N, C-alpha and C positions, 0 to 999 in steps of 0.2 A: 417082793421086787427082786429080780435076778441081778447078777453083777453088771450086766449091760442090757438094759431095756432100751431098744432103739426108739420106740415111741414114748413120748413123754406122757405124763398123766396129770389129771387135776384132782385136788382135794378141795372140796367146798366147805366152807366154815361160815354159814350164814350168808352175808353179802360179800364176803372176801374169799378169794380163791388162791390156792398155791399151786403153781405149775412146777413139776419136778421132772428132770431128765437125769439118767444115771448112765454113764458111759465108761467102759474100761478102755483106756487108750494105751497102746503098746509103746509107750514113750516114757523116759524118765520124768519124775515130777518136776525137775527144774525146767525141762523143755516145755512142759504144759504150763507151768507157772509163767514162763517168759511169753508164751503165746497169748496168754490172757491179760498180761500186765504191761508189756512193752508196746508203746504206741506204734512203733514201726511194724511189729509183727501183727498187731490188731488191724492195721491198715490193710494188710493183705486179705484177711478173712472176714473183717467186719466193717470197718470204715475208719474215719478219722476219730482219734481218741486223744484227749489230753488227761494226764492223771498225775496227781501229787501223791507219791508213793509212801503214804503214811495214814494212820487213822486220824480222821479229822481233815484230811486233804480233800481237794475238790476232784471231781471226775466229770468229764463231758464227752459225749459220744455223738457222732453224726454218721449213722450207718450209710453205706453206699446204696443199700436197698432197704425196703421196697421202694418202687418208683412213685413216691409221693413227695410233695413239697418239703423242703428242709426243716421248716418250722414245725411240721407235723411229726417228724421222726427224730428230732434233736432230743437228746436226753442229758440231764444234768443231775448232780447229786454230790453228797458228802460221803467219803469212805468211812464206813463203820468198823470195819475190821481189816487190817493189813498184817497178814501173818505169812511171810515167805517160808518156803521149806528151809529147815535147818537141822543140823545134828545128824545122827545115824540112827538106824533102827526103824521102828514104825513111824514114818514121818507123815505130817499132814501140813497143809498150807490153806489159807482162807483169804479170799477177797470177798468183802461184803460191802455193798454201797446202796444208798438210796437211789430211787429211780423216779425222776420227775420228767414227765413228758406231757405235752399239751393234750394229747388225744386219749390218754388213759388215766386211771386212778394212780395216785402216788403209791409207790411200793418199795420193796427192798429185794435186791438180787444178790445171790450168794453163789460163789464158785467155791466148793470145798473139794480139795484134792487129798487123796490118800494114796501113799505109796503102796504098790501091790507087786512085790518082787521087782522085775524090771519094767513094770507097767505102772499106770497111775489110774485110780478110779476117781472120776470127775462126777460130783453130784452138783447139779445146777438147779437152783430154785429161784422162783420169782414170786414173792408174796405180795398180796394187796390188790391184785387185779379183780375186777368184776368178772362174772362168769362170761359174758358175751365177749369182752376183750380177751380174756384168757383163751377162749376157744379160737379166736382169730390169731393169737400170738403162738399157739402150739406148733402149727407147721412152719411158721417163720423162724422160731427159735430152733426147731429141729434142723431147718435148712442152715442156720448159722453154725450149729454144732457140727454138721457134716462138713461145712467149709473150714472150721477149725481142724477137723481131722484131716483133711486134704492138706492144709497148710503144714501141719506136723509131719505128714508123710512126704513133704516136698513134691506134691502132685499139683496138677493144674487145678485152680480153684474153680469149683463148679458154679454155674450161673445160679444166682439165688432165686430168680423168677421161675426158672425151669424146676428147680428143687421143689419150690413151694407148690407149683402145679402138680407134680408128682406125688407130694406128700399129703396135700389137702384131703383127698378122698379117705385116707386112713383115719383121719381125725373127725370124720362126720358121724 
């Protein structure tokens, strides 16, 4: 895997799949951490989020997209790892939480951030999906990560549905 694989990939382990994206974002680790953990920032690129900022805390998300009923896209879980960036030198940060959503298998999502000079490498993983659901989540997750990047760049947030339509052929 290169430092920035625009397309995500799937690793199949029997009935369980891990979806992985790796992005090098030209922003400080604190800015990326804030964008993924601050409810107001997440509202911009993802949707409504409530988060208790500690291991064992609750997280709940209701994405603005896709255009499906709220009970189908609502996600809840417990934060498993809450490790904000701190100190100097080779810094990392991790947000890992359970993923409970009515329409897919229970899983675990992990945002792992590593400082890379003036930039941040984000490795996003979603463990526990079934193959069919993971294949459907690939272009949607890619679209959300593109929206995260636009948020960090202070650009207009692209339309999720349009991004999904553009990205889906790359994942077939």
